[in-house]
VOBA-1610 file (N, C-alpha, C; in pm, whole numbers, padded with zeros to 5 digits, always signed):
BEGIN
Asn+00069-00146+00014Asn-00006+00029-00002Asn+00096+00136-00014Ala+00027+00206-00069Ala+00114+00351-00039Ala+00006+00458-00048Tyr+00036+00568+00046Tyr-00057+00677+00087Tyr+00021+00806+00078Leu-00053+00909-00004Leu+00013+01057-00002Leu-00098+01160+00053Glu-00074+01249+00118Glu-00147+01338+00183Glu-00076+01459+00169Tyr-00110+01578+00097Tyr-00074+01684+00093Tyr-00160+01807+00115Glu-00127+01895+00231Glu-00204+01980+00265Glu-00158+02139+00250Arg-00185+02232+00201Arg-00133+02343+00182Arg-00213+02448+00239Pro-00194+02539+00360Pro-00274+02629+00415Pro-00303+02732+00313Arg-00371+02833+00365Arg-00435+02937+00265Arg-00283+03001+00239Lys-00269+03048+00116Lys-00205+03132+00078Lys-00242+03228-00020Gly-00245+03348-00014Gly-00329+03444-00100Gly-00479+03390-00072Arg-00572+03370-00178Arg-00709+03349-00180Arg-00725+03155-00165Trp-00610+03111-00192Trp-00619+02963-00201Trp-00574+02876-00093Ala-00651+02768-00086Ala-00583+02653-00009Ala-00615+02518-00054Tyr-00515+02420-00056Tyr-00553+02292-00128Tyr-00515+02166-00017Lys-00593+02054-00064Lys-00586+01937+00002Lys-00608+01837-00100Ile-00502+01745-00096Ile-00474+01619-00186Ile-00440+01511-00114Glu-00532+01390-00153Glu-00489+01271-00107Glu-00477+01148-00224Ala-00409+01094-00218Ala-00377+00959-00343Ala-00341+00845-00225Glu-00400+00730-00297Glu-00388+00609-00233Glu-00358+00497-00321Ser-00292+00411-00328Ser-00261+00273-00393Ser-00270+00153-00309Phe-00357+00070-00352Phe-00350-00045-00236Phe-00389-00166-00313Ser-00348-00296-00224Ser-00400-00415-00310Ser-00499-00495-00184Gly-00541-00616-00206Gly-00593-00685-00083Gly-00717-00756-00167Gly-00815-00795-00082Gly-00905-00931-00117Gly-00825-01032-00152Leu-00912-01157-00225Leu-00829-01254-00239Leu-00769-01248-00346Ala-00737-01135-00417Ala-00654-01135-00509Ala-00520-01092-00475Gly-00494-01071-00362Gly-00367-01034-00297Gly-00328-00922-00373Asn-00190-00922-00401Asn-00117-00824-00464Asn-00142-00811-00628Asp-00216-00922-00674Asp-00214-00940-00801Asp-00325-00828-00886Glu-00400-00769-00782Glu-00505-00622-00824Glu-00471-00523-00735Ile-00430-00426-00807Ile-00412-00288-00760Ile-00526-00217-00769Gly-00564-00119-00633Gly-00674-00053-00638Gly-00601+00119-00616Tyr-00692+00200-00646Tyr-00652+00336-00630Tyr-00773+00427-00589Ser-00743+00546-00538Ser-00815+00650-00496Ser-00753+00780-00519Leu-00812+00882-00524Leu-00772+01038-00561Leu-00857+01107-00472Tyr-00843+01215-00414Tyr-00916+01321-00352Tyr-00833+01439-00369Leu-00949+01541-00425Leu-00867+01692-00422Leu-00977+01802-00400Glu-00944+01882-00305Glu-01029+01964-00243Glu-00934+02126-00228Pro-01006+02213-00342Pro-00939+02337-00319Pro-01068+02422-00241Thr-00994+02530-00173Thr-01072+02614-00116Thr-01021+02760-00161Tyr-01137+02856-00186Tyr-01125+02977-00244Tyr-01178+03062-00127Phe-01073+03145-00094Phe-01131+03253+00014Phe-01171+03376-00052Val-01291+03427-00058Val-01359+03541-00100Val-01293+03654-00025Asn-01281+03645+00118Asn-01252+03738+00201Asn-01239+03655+00328Asp-01167+03703+00443Asp-01146+03633+00564Asp-01256+03563+00640Ala-01395+03629+00595Ala-01515+03566+00654Ala-01579+03469+00563Phe-01568+03451+00433Phe-01631+03386+00349Phe-01532+03284+00251Asn-01569+03165+00283Asn-01466+03083+00201Asn-01580+02965+00119Val-01523+02900+00003Val-01601+02811-00061Val-01501+02697-00096Tyr-01546+02564-00082Tyr-01481+02475-00124Tyr-01521+02385-00215Val-01478+02287-00293Val-01490+02190-00361Val-01434+02048-00349Gly-01496+01945-00320Gly-01424+01835-00322Gly-01461+01721-00428Leu-01374+01663-00471Leu-01362+01551-00596Leu-01281+01429-00554Tyr-01358+01315-00559Tyr-01308+01197-00501Tyr-01328+01070-00611Gly-01267+00979-00662Gly-01236+00885-00732Gly-01188+00773-00670Ser-01266+00641-00692Ser-01179+00517-00629Ser-01203+00390-00712Arg-01091+00308-00745Arg-01136+00175-00789Arg-01083+00047-00712Thr-01156-00021-00686Thr-01128-00139-00588Thr-01162-00261-00661Pro-01049-00320-00728Pro-01068-00426-00826Pro-01097-00542-00754Asp-01079-00583-00640Asp-01131-00694-00556Asp-01185-00661-00413Trp-01301-00611-00443Trp-01367-00571-00316Trp-01469-00685-00254Leu-01461-00713-00154Leu-01524-00833-00095Leu-01631-00772+00001Val-01755-00825-00052Val-01888-00788+00034Val-01959-00904+00057Trp-01976-00901+00178Trp-02048-01003+00236Trp-02199-00998+00184Gln-02252-01132+00156Gln-02377-01174+00105Gln-02471-01200+00199Arg-02467-01307+00255Arg-02555-01415+00358Arg-02476-01518+00394Asp-02503-01579+00505Asp-02457-01688+00582Asp-02297-01667+00557Asn-02225-01772+00465Asn-02081-01761+00438Asn-02060-01767+00314Leu-02135-01670+00224Leu-02143-01620+00105Leu-02076-01494+00091Ile-01967-01479+00032Ile-01919-01372-00022Ile-01914-01317-00175Gly-01925-01170-00201Gly-01885-01164-00339Gly-01746-01058-00386Ser-01693-01112-00466Ser-01545-01024-00528Ser-01611-00948-00620Phe-01636-00792-00585Phe-01674-00700-00667Phe-01550-00610-00749Asp-01587-00579-00854Asp-01503-00460-00914Asp-01568-00337-00888Gly-01534-00255-00811Gly-01601-00136-00727Gly-01541-00012-00775Arg-01621+00071-00802Arg-01581+00219-00856Arg-01679+00304-00799Glu-01618+00426-00732Glu-01687+00512-00634Glu-01641+00662-00720Ala-01741+00743-00725Ala-01722+00886-00747Ala-01807+00985-00644Asn-01729+01051-00570Asn-01795+01174-00487Asn-01756+01293-00503Phe-01883+01358-00489Phe-01863+01505-00489Phe-01909+01588-00353Asp-01817+01674-00317Asp-01846+01755-00180Asp-01830+01899-00235Ala-01920+01986-00171Ala-01904+02120-00187Ala-01967+02196-00080Gly-01909+02337-00030Gly-01985+02392+00085Gly-01934+02515+00074Phe-01988+02613+00202Phe-01916+02738+00201Phe-01938+02763+00359Asn-01859+02869+00424Asn-01872+02886+00532Asn-01855+03038+00524Trp-01959+03099+00597Trp-01953+03248+00603Trp-01987+03311+00724Thr-01880+03387+00797Thr-01918+03444+00907Thr-01961+03570+00878Leu-02087+03596+00907Leu-02175+03710+00886Leu-02138+03808+00968Ser-02133+03804+01095Ser-02082+03905+01199Ser-02007+03808+01328Ser-01967+03882+01425Ser-01925+03819+01531Ser-02026+03734+01599Arg-02158+03748+01573Arg-02242+03656+01665Arg-02316+03567+01567Gln-02305+03571+01429Gln-02382+03490+01315Gln-02299+03418+01198Glu-02337+03293+01174Glu-02275+03245+01077Glu-02360+03172+00997Leu-02315+03135+00858Leu-02427+03057+00791Leu-02325+02962+00705Arg-02349+02811+00711Arg-02276+02707+00654Arg-02371+02619+00570Met-02288+02594+00475Met-02378+02503+00341Met-02263+02371+00348Lys-02330+02269+00347Lys-02255+02121+00322Lys-02326+02043+00214Leu-02290+01975+00119Leu-02346+01886+00011Leu-02256+01790-00038Gln-02316+01667-00015Gln-02230+01549-00053Gln-02316+01472-00159Ala-02252+01407-00264Ala-02307+01311-00359Ala-02208+01205-00369Ile-02297+01076-00395Ile-02182+00942-00386Ile-02269+00865-00521Gly-02167+00834-00574Gly-02217+00718-00697Gly-02126+00614-00670Leu-02198+00486-00646Leu-02109+00372-00642Leu-02168+00263-00736Asp-02076+00209-00834Asp-02096+00059-00889Asp-02015-00036-00862Ala-02070-00173-00855Ala-02002-00289-00813Ala-02051-00393-00909Arg-01948-00442-00976Arg-01990-00541-01090Arg-01920-00684-01021Ile-02001-00782-01023Ile-01977-00917-00958Ile-01826-00969-01026Arg-01739-01025-00970Arg-01644-01084-01049Arg-01665-01260-01009Gln-01663-01276-00892Gln-01678-01402-00833Gln-01752-01404-00696Gly-01829-01504-00672Gly-01899-01545-00561Gly-01825-01647-00479Tyr-01819-01665-00357Tyr-01712-01748-00279Tyr-01774-01775-00158Arg-01774-01900-00099Arg-01803-01941+00031Arg-01672-01978+00111Val-01706-01937+00234Val-01574-01904+00307Val-01608-02057+00444Ser-01519-02109+00417Ser-01498-02245+00531Ser-01461-02158+00678Ala-01496-02259+00794Ala-01473-02229+00920Ala-01303-02197+00942Asp-01245-02244+00861Asp-01074-02207+00875Asp-01033-02081+00787Gly-01154-02035+00735Gly-01093-01888+00655Gly-01065-01893+00511Ser-01070-02009+00466Ser-01033-02048+00338Ser-01145-02018+00260Ala-01141-01978+00117Ala-01269-01944+00022Ala-01248-02039-00083Ser-01382-02072-00142Ser-01387-02166-00248Ser-01463-02099-00354Ala-01436-02075-00462Ala-01546-02018-00561Ala-01648-02125-00579Thr-01775-02051-00591Thr-01884-02098-00611Thr-01948-02057-00752Asp-02082-02122-00779Asp-02152-02059-00896Asp-02288-02017-00846Glu-02304-02015-00725Glu-02438-01935-00656Glu-02427-01794-00713Pro-02579-01767-00752Pro-02577-01615-00809Pro-02549-01514-00689Val-02483-01438-00745Val-02425-01284-00669Val-02462-01178-00774Glu-02530-01069-00731Glu-02592-00996-00830Glu-02506-00854-00826Asp-02457-00777-00924Asp-02412-00671-00910Asp-02508-00542-00839Phe-02460-00459-00794Phe-02518-00362-00725Phe-02478-00187-00739Ser-02557-00121-00737Ser-02529+00020-00739Ser-02583+00104-00645Val-02528+00204-00564Val-02585+00297-00476Val-02578+00432-00519Arg-02650+00518-00483Arg-02667+00646-00494Arg-02706+00730-00361Thr-02632+00825-00316Thr-02680+00886-00199Thr-02658+01063-00214Phe-02740+01134-00150Phe-02720+01250-00150Phe-02770+01331-00035Gly-02672+01435+00031Gly-02694+01490+00131Gly-02683+01654+00120Phe-02781+01734+00179Phe-02760+01861+00157Phe-02788+01933+00307Gln-02710+02011+00341Gln-02760+02094+00475Gln-02723+02234+00480Leu-02796+02318+00520Leu-02798+02477+00529Leu-02803+02501+00673Arg-02726+02523+00745Arg-02725+02572+00859Arg-02699+02763+00912Tyr-02763+02785+00954Tyr-02763+02945+01047Tyr-02761+02913+01187Arg-02651+03002+01225Arg-02627+02983+01378Arg-02627+03149+01422Tyr-02680+03153+01529Tyr-02691+03314+01589Tyr-02669+03291+01752Glu-02567+03358+01780Glu-02537+03366+01949Glu-02625+03473+01999Leu-02691+03381+02071Leu-02796+03506+02157Leu-02703+03559+02272Ala-02628+03481+02330Ala-02554+03525+02454Ala-02444+03425+02484Pro-02340+03428+02554Pro-02222+03375+02542Pro-02277+03214+02582Leu-02208+03123+02490Leu-02242+02984+02505Leu-02408+02955+02471Ser-02501+03059+02430Ser-02631+03018+02422Ser-02649+03043+02270Tyr-02703+02959+02178Tyr-02737+02994+02051Tyr-02864+02918+01984Leu-02898+02988+01895Leu-03022+02968+01794Leu-02964+02943+01696Tyr-03014+02796+01631Tyr-02992+02750+01508Tyr-03103+02719+01409Ile-03104+02749+01280Ile-03193+02708+01174Ile-03126+02625+01081Val-03203+02517+01053Val-03119+02410+00983Val-03232+02370+00866Tyr-03182+02336+00751Tyr-03259+02301+00651Tyr-03164+02199+00608Gly-03251+02039+00593Gly-03175+01938+00524Gly-03244+01882+00445Arg-03190+01795+00340Arg-03259+01721+00238Arg-03166+01610+00195Gly-03200+01490+00172Gly-03118+01396+00164Gly-03207+01278+00074Gly-03114+01172+00023Gly-03168+01046-00023Gly-03092+00929-00049Tyr-03120+00807-00063Tyr-03049+00693-00087Tyr-03113+00605-00180His-03061+00535-00270His-03110+00435-00379His-03013+00338-00395Glu-03078+00228-00390Glu-02979+00110-00407Glu-03064+00019-00549Asp-02996-00035-00628Asp-03038-00109-00736Asp-02922-00206-00795Asp-03002-00322-00826Asp-02904-00416-00894Asp-02849-00411-01018Ala-02937-00290-01090Ala-02859-00254-01245Ala-02743-00185-01203Val-02637-00190-01295Val-02528-00110-01278Val-02505+00007-01361Glu-02467+00121-01345Glu-02415+00222-01450Glu-02303+00273-01395Ser-02238+00344-01478Ser-02099+00425-01429Ser-02114+00516-01325Ser-01999+00501-01235Ser-02000+00591-01121Ser-02019+00714-01142Gly-01993+00765-01247Gly-02007+00910-01295Gly-02156+00935-01335Arg-02232+00849-01385Arg-02352+00862-01412Arg-02429+00881-01277Leu-02437+00775-01199Leu-02500+00762-01074Leu-02451+00862-00991Leu-02358+00919-00986Leu-02337+01048-00911Leu-02399+01169-00965Arg-02404+01155-01098Arg-02495+01285-01154Arg-02664+01267-01123Asp-02701+01128-01129Asp-02838+01116-01076Asp-02883+01119-00953Ser-02774+01102-00848Ser-02784+01126-00717Ser-02850+01240-00680Phe-02824+01379-00760Phe-02876+01489-00704Phe-03025+01517-00723Ser-03089+01408-00789Ser-03242+01416-00812Ser-03310+01368-00692Leu-03218+01282-00565Leu-03291+01204-00453Leu-03336+01291-00367Arg-03462+01252-00320Arg-03540+01359-00225Arg-03639+01277-00131Asp-03553+01170-00048Asp-03627+01083+00044Asp-03655+01154+00182Asp-03602+01256+00218Asp-03610+01305+00333Asp-03571+01451+00314Glu-03665+01552+00379Glu-03634+01712+00372Glu-03689+01753+00526Gln-03649+01834+00601Gln-03670+01892+00706Gln-03615+02025+00731Leu-03706+02096+00817Leu-03631+02237+00893Leu-03643+02197+01013Leu-03549+02230+01072Leu-03516+02250+01222Leu-03475+02337+01297Ile-03546+02407+01386Ile-03515+02519+01477Ile-03494+02469+01619Lys-03350+02518+01666Lys-03328+02462+01806Lys-03253+02571+01880Met-03288+02586+02018Met-03244+02683+02063Met-03154+02639+02203Ser-03007+02664+02223Ser-02943+02601+02349Ser-02934+02734+02413Tyr-02941+02719+02562Tyr-02930+02855+02618Tyr-02856+02809+02770Arg-02780+02872+02790Arg-02681+02844+02903Arg-02733+02930+03044Phe-02789+02872+03108Phe-02832+02978+03240Phe-02737+02987+03336Glu-02695+03117+03394Glu-02619+03134+03503Glu-02666+03080+03639Ser-02570+03027+03697Ser-02586+02974+03863Ser-02564+03078+03934
//
């Protein structure tokens, strides 16, 4: 395995974060090499307002996923993620934050295996299905400081999850995840610290 992480603090208007990984594993051992890459630039409009975007992609060529009993599947898994958000300090007592994440994952079956009590795996012809997953999450949060350690929060959130036996490219799944709307809520919360 190899892992690289590079983070550059703010210089001028930009800050960067980069992560890269190469790995092996699964039943293929070192014969199949997977990888992942994450890039997150942050742009500072000013000291009080910044915007970031994160892009992640990975491939796990021998991803072992439990199915049932002692049946596991070896999948060729691909994942694409998109993160975005902003942080805005409106005043010394107010802030507004937004976070968004979308994920598309597809897994194509390579082989099913039965695992014996001693941990050895034997290939099987039992059916194991391909699968895909899409998720989406969005949150907008406003915080107002009423008094020291006392806050009013107003939060809007929306999200969704979808799993399917049909597989498409992880990029297509990522794009389609933005249409998910399984849950939507508006939350108002106040925390107040009383002096003793």
